[in-house]
N, C-alpha and C positions, 0 to 999 in steps of 0.2 A: 314327445312328451319327456322321455328321460333325460334328453339333452338340456331341456328347460329347466328341469329338476336340478340337473348337475350344476348348470350355471348359477342358479338361484343359490344353492349350497355353497358355492364357491365365492359368490358376493357376499353372502351372510358370514361365511368364515374370515374373509378379509375384514369385514367391517369389526367382527369380534376382535381378531387380532390387532387391529388399529386402536380400538377402544381399550383393550388390554394394555397395549404400549403406553397410550396416554395416561391412563391409571398408574403405571409402574412409573413412568417419569414424575408424575404429581406427587407421588409417595415419597420418591427420592427427593425433589426440590423442595416440598414443603418444609417452611422454616429454616432453610438453609442459606449461607451465603455463597454467592458466585463471585470470583475474583475475576477480573477483566484487566489484563496487563496492557499498559502502552509501552512499545519498545524503544521509547525516546524520553528524553527529559521533559519535565512539565512546562507548559506554555507554547508549545508548537501545535501543528495539525494533527498530528497523532493523537496528542494528549486531549485536545479539544473534542476528537471524535469519540474517543473512549468514554469521556466524561457525559457527552451528548446521549450516547447509546445507555450507558447505565443509569441514567434518569428514567429511561422510558421501556427499555426491553424487558425488565423484570415482570412487569403487570401481564406480559405476553406469554411467560415461561408457565407451563402448569405447575401449581403450588406456590406462584408468585414468590420467588426467592428474592433477596436483597442483592442487588449487584455491586460490587465495591471496585473502585477504579485503583490501579496500583501502577506506579512508574518503575521500570526496569530498563534505564539506558544502558549503552555499551556496546561499541564495535558496530555502529550502524544498526542496531537491534539484534545482532546476533547473538548477545547475552540472553535476551527474552526468548528467541527462537529455541536456542539450545535447552533453555529451561523447559520450555513447554514440550520439547521432544523427548527430555530424558528424565527431568526431575519432577515435573508437576503431576499431581494426581490426574490419573486417566478414567476418572468417574464422571465426567461433564461438569466439574466444580470449579473449572479454570479455563480461561480462554485468553486470547490477547490479539490485539492489532499491533502487526509487525511491519517491518519493510516489505513493501509490495515486491522487493527482487527476492523474496525468499525462495521463489519457486525455481531461480536461476544460479542462486549463490553456490550450492554444490559443485557446479560446472566450472565456476571460476576460482573458487578458494576452498577445495575439498578438505584441506587441513584445518581449516576455522569451522567451516559450515558441514559438520559431521552428522548429516541428517539427510533423509530420503523425504523430499517434500511431498511425493505421492502418499506417504503414511499419515500425513497429518488429517485431522477431522475438520473439513472446510464449512463454515457457517455463512459467510456472505461479505460483500464488501459495500459500503455505503454509496460508493460513487467510483467511476472511471475517472481518468485524469489526463491532462497534457502537462509535462513538464516545461520549464521556461528557464533562461538564464536573465538575472537581473542584475544591475550595477548600481552603485549609490551614485547619488547626483552631482556629487562635488568631484567625482573622479572624471578622467579627461576621455571616457568612453562613451560614446552615442551611438556606435554601430558596430558590427563584426568588423568591419575594415578597420577600426582603431586598434583592434587587437592584433593586427598585423605589424604594428609601428612600436608599441609598447607592451610589455608584460603587464598582467593583470593578477592579482592575487585574489584566490576565491577560498572561501571556508567550506570545510566539509565535515560531516560527522564521522565519516569513515571512507577509506579507498574501496570498500566493497559495498556501497550504495550508490543511489542515483547521485547524489552532491559530491561523490568522489570519481564515479565512472563516467558520466555524462560528459563533464569537461574535457576528460581525456580523449573520448571519440571526437569532440569539436576540434581539439589540437592535432590530432591526427590526420583528419580530412581536409581541413583548412589551412593548417599551418599556424594558426593563432598562437600566441605567445602567453601561455596559462601556467601558473604555479598555483597547486592546490595544497591548503594547509589543513591536515586532517585533525580529529581528536576533539572536536567539539561534541557535548553530550547530546545536543539536539538542535533543531533548527532555529528555535528562539535564541540559542547561544550565538548562532552565526549571525543572526540579524543585530544583536547588540555589538557583535565585533564590527559589522558595517557602520553603526553609528558612530563608533568611536574611532573609525578609521584603521582598525587593526586588519580587516581585508575590505576587499573593494567590491566584492559582489558575491551572489550565491547563484550556482547553475545546477540544474537538476530539482529545481523549486517547484512544486505544485501549483498550477495556475489557479486552481480553486482554493487553495490555501492562502496564495497571495490576495486575492479578492477578498477572502474572509478576515484573515488575521492581519492584515497589511494594507487594508482598504484605505486608510488615512494617508499612507505613503503615496500611495497610486494617486489619489485625489490631489495630494500636494505636490505631485511630481518629485518625489524625494527619490524614487526608483525609477530606471528606465529599463524596459523589458526589450532585450536586442535580440533575442534567438528563442526558438521553440524547440522542444527535443521530444519528439512523438512521432508514431506512425502517421497520423494526420493532424493537421492544424485545428487550432480553437476556433471556433465560428466567430468570436469577439476579438481575434488578433489577426485579421486578414492580411494585413501590412507586414508582419513580424516573419522574417525568414524562418523556416524550418531546416532543421538539421538534415532530414531526407534529402533535401535539394542538393547536397553536396556529396551524395554517394557517387563513387567513381565508377562502379561496375555493380554486377549482380551479387557478388559476395559481400560487398559493403551492404547492399540492401538487406540481404538475408542476415548478416551479422547484426544490423540495427533493428531488424523485426525481432530478433531473439532478445536483445537488450531492452527494447521498448515493449513488448507484449504484456509484461507484467502490470502495465499501466492500465490494462484492460479491467483489473481488479485491483484499484490503488489503495484500498484502505482494508487489507485483507484480514478479517476477523476468523482466527484459526484457534482449534481446540487440540490438545495432545493426541496422539495416535491411540487408536483403541477403545474410543469412547463408546459405550454401549449404544447400539443403533437407536434404541427407543429415546435415549436421552439426546443423541445428535439430531434425530429428526425433530424433536421437541425444541431445540436451540434453532434450528434452520426455521421452522415454521415461525417461530417467535420473532426472529429476525425479519422475516418477510411482512409479519403483521406490524412491526415496529415501523417498517419503511411507509407502511399506509396510514400509520396513526397520526390524526390531526394535530395532537399536543406535541409529537416529534416533529412533526413538518413545521409548526410555529415557532419551535425552539430553534431548529436548525436554519430557518429564515432570520431569527434574531441573531444568531452567530454568524450568518452569511456563509453557512456551510451547505455546498452543494450537495443535492441527493440525487443520485443516477444508479439505484441499486442494481447488485449483480447477486445471484443466487450461489449457494454453496456448491449446487450441481455445475453451475457454469465455471466456477472457480476450478472443479476438478477438470473442466475441459481445457481450460487454459493452461493448468499444470502438466497435463498430459501432452499438449502442443509443444512447450517448451522442452520436454523430454524427446520430441520427435526430430530436432535438428541434427543433421550429421556432424561428425567432429571436425570436419573442415570448417564449417561454419562456427562451430564453438571457438576452434583455435584462432580464427580471424576475429571473432568478438573479444577474445582475450587480448590480442595484439592491439587492437583498436582501444582499449579501457587500461592498458598498463599503465600505472603511475611511474612518473620519473624516479 
């Protein structure tokens, strides 16, 4: 009888604590604005995802704050990551969607990525992803074998994100002739450069973003997808080769697992370290509720944004996995991705 009373008391205490936390979060968020940063320039997939979320997520946060999108491009979203880590308020009033590679950046560029990814307050990711390499239709490249004969010029936002790293992996594994031009503020800028023949393609491009933001180019055959860059192929690209097929040994495979595992949470919504737990819980549950929201789903479908959500808790496990690779694997991954 005493044990039953004890368990009942624990349940009541937990319910009281949860209710108290919810009330605290509601008091904090009521009447507030919450800034949601996109780590890249307007017009690309990150910007689209941030604006999609800010239209719907606020109503699921206790106190129904207004969510305000803000772009903060720079260095493959490193600028936004460092702002969230060091300068942004740590009270739950600022979050951001940044490069999916944020969890591995300190392993590759510790001088620039001066942060501990495990300390961020993870909220969720709208989807998982497969990256692809696509070329403009007027170029002489129709397959990977063509890259053995002639150098291709690719646009990239930075040498420390997918658009800069993934082409170098392909070059190292296959001997493809690749030149990467970095410095574009966002993916949309690379696409404009493709249209004007400033560059010939974009590798490390999210397949979901291709299908949503560049559907017309696909339908009109203005771009050709010639390679996939992920641990597993996309189900709707069965005949396009995957970079994993070119692994020469187990060390190659482990290094590529390290490089590609961030795609398991491809649009990471994170907040600064130290957000009070009640507010982080409120943001996580609001994110999950948004993913089930019919209006959100309809809006995502209209924009052709794929939704395959990942929880904040799952993101924490992905970050922990990236920290578990031994130094030999990290060193080899650095070698595979080194820009010329």
